[in-house]
Every structure is written in structure tokens, then in C-alpha cells.
C-alpha positions in Angstrom: -20.1 131.6 187.8 -21.1 130.7 184.2 -24.3 132.1 182.7 -26.6 129.1 182.8 -29.2 130.7 180.4 -26.5 131.2 177.7 -25.1 127.7 178.3 -28.7 126.3 178.0 -29.1 128.1 174.6 -25.8 126.7 173.3 -26.7 123.2 174.6 -30.1 123.2 173.0 -28.8 124.4 169.6 -26.4 121.5 169.1 -26.1 117.8 169.4 -22.5 118.1 170.7 -22.5 117.5 174.5 -21.6 120.7 176.3 -19.0 120.3 179.1 -18.0 122.9 181.7 -17.3 123.6 185.3 -13.6 123.5 185.7 -13.7 127.0 187.1 -16.7 126.5 189.4 -15.3 126.3 192.9 -18.1 124.7 194.8 -21.3 122.7 194.2 -23.2 125.9 194.2 -21.5 127.0 191.0 -23.2 124.0 189.3 -26.7 124.5 190.7 -28.3 126.5 187.9 -26.3 124.6 185.2 -27.7 121.3 186.4 -31.2 122.4 187.3 -31.7 124.0 183.9 -29.9 121.1 182.2 -27.6 123.5 180.5 -24.7 121.0 180.4 -24.2 117.3 179.5 -20.9 116.9 181.3 -19.8 118.4 184.6 -16.1 119.0 184.9 -15.1 119.6 188.6 -11.4 120.2 189.1 -10.5 118.6 192.4 -7.6 121.0 192.9 -9.9 124.1 192.6 -13.3 123.0 193.8 -12.5 122.4 197.4 -10.9 118.9 197.2 -12.1 115.4 197.1 -15.1 115.9 199.4 -16.5 118.9 197.6 -15.7 117.2 194.3 -17.7 114.1 195.3 -20.7 116.3 196.3 -20.5 117.9 192.8 -20.5 114.5 191.1 -23.4 113.3 193.2 -25.3 116.5 192.5 -24.7 116.0 188.7 -25.9 112.4 189.0 -29.2 113.6 190.4 -29.7 115.4 187.1 -28.4 112.5 184.9 -25.4 114.6 184.0 -22.1 112.7 183.4 -18.8 113.7 184.9 -15.3 114.1 183.5 -13.0 115.3 186.3 -10.9 118.1 185.0 -7.2 117.2 185.3 -4.7 119.8 184.2 -2.3 119.6 187.1 0.3 117.0 187.9 0.5 113.4 189.0 -1.2 114.0 192.4 -4.3 115.5 190.7 -4.3 112.7 188.2 -4.4 110.0 190.8 -7.1 111.9 192.8 -9.2 112.1 189.7 -8.8 108.4 189.1 -10.0 107.6 192.5 -13.0 109.9 192.1 -13.9 108.4 188.8 -13.9 104.9 190.2 -16.3 106.0 193.0 -19.0 107.6 191.0 -21.7 106.1 188.8 -21.8 108.9 186.2 -18.1 108.9 185.2 -17.8 109.2 181.4 -14.2 109.8 180.4 -10.8 110.7 182.0 -8.9 113.7 180.8 -5.3 113.1 179.8 -3.7 116.5 179.5 -0.5 117.1 177.6 1.1 118.3 180.8 0.9 114.7 182.1 3.3 113.5 179.4 6.1 116.0 180.1 9.2 114.4 181.6 9.5 117.1 184.3 5.9 116.4 185.5 6.2 112.6 185.2 9.2 112.4 187.5 7.7 114.5 190.3 6.1 111.4 191.9 7.1 107.8 192.5 4.3 106.4 190.4 3.7 107.5 186.8 0.0 106.8 186.0 -0.4 106.8 182.2 -3.0 105.2 180.1 -2.2 101.9 178.4 -4.2 101.0 175.3 -6.5 103.8 176.1 -7.2 102.8 179.8 -5.9 103.7 183.2 -5.5 101.2 186.0 -6.7 102.7 189.3 -4.1 102.8 192.1 -4.3 100.2 194.8 -1.7 101.6 197.2 -2.8 103.2 200.5 -4.1 106.7 200.5 -4.1 108.3 197.1 -1.5 105.8 195.9 1.0 108.5 195.1 4.1 110.0 196.7 6.3 112.9 195.9 9.8 112.0 194.6 11.9 113.8 197.2 15.0 113.9 195.0 13.2 115.5 192.1 11.3 117.9 194.3 14.6 119.2 195.8 15.6 120.3 192.4 12.5 122.6 192.2 12.7 124.1 195.7 12.6 127.9 195.8 14.1 129.9 198.6 13.0 133.3 199.7 15.8 135.5 201.0 14.7 138.4 203.2 
């Protein structure tokens, strides 16, 4: 876990909002950061923090301390759509991360829907579930086989 005392010193010595948390794997990793108000923006990564349920708990915990949330999105199209859903479900959402990986053709074609911002905004999916499906034809190209 991050050193909340050092983060607090940094946070209090600048007007730039301090964001962190993409490597905190549960809500307990955020406890001291939030209680000491060491950060302005919590960044849970839904692929690392225990999924959507734990991510929502982190967002709710941050909201108690008036801390905004920017879901960390560095993966592919499934993590992007999961983040979009989370961001529409929380009151303390501030900004969506659009990583350069999301623009690579090899990543964009992995799923049936290519969620990209238009004029600086995303449209939240309305399909059932996450609103995303793997593109089986493309996934076949990346299959790895282990020969024993």
C-alpha cells in the first residue's frame, strides 16, 4: 500500500489534485489515504481491485470523504466498458481515462463494440450485461497452445 503520510505531504504542498490507487487491490488499501485526505482522486482499477463489486465499494468509500473517482482503465475493451458502467453508477465520478492502448487496432478489434469518445464524450452502453462481447474470429488469432 501507498504511504498515506507522504501522500498527504505532497497533497498539501500543491494545488494540483493528487490521484492514485490503481495498485490498491481492495478498499482497505484506500483507508488511510481517504481518512487522512491524502488524495483528491481515487483511481480503482476494476481488473485489479477485485472486480465491479469491490470497485463500487471503493467508489462509495471515496464518496464518504468527498473524494472524486477516475476509474483506472489501462486494459482493453472489456475493462473500458466496465469502467463506463461504474462511472454512470457513482455520484463522485470526475473523468474517464482514455489510454493509448484503447486506440490500437489490435485492441479495438478484440470485441464487437468499439467504445471510443466522440467530441470528448463516451456514450454508456445500453446492451445487456456489460454491453460487450469478444470477437471470436479475432480472439482465435491470439490463442496460445501449450504442448506438453
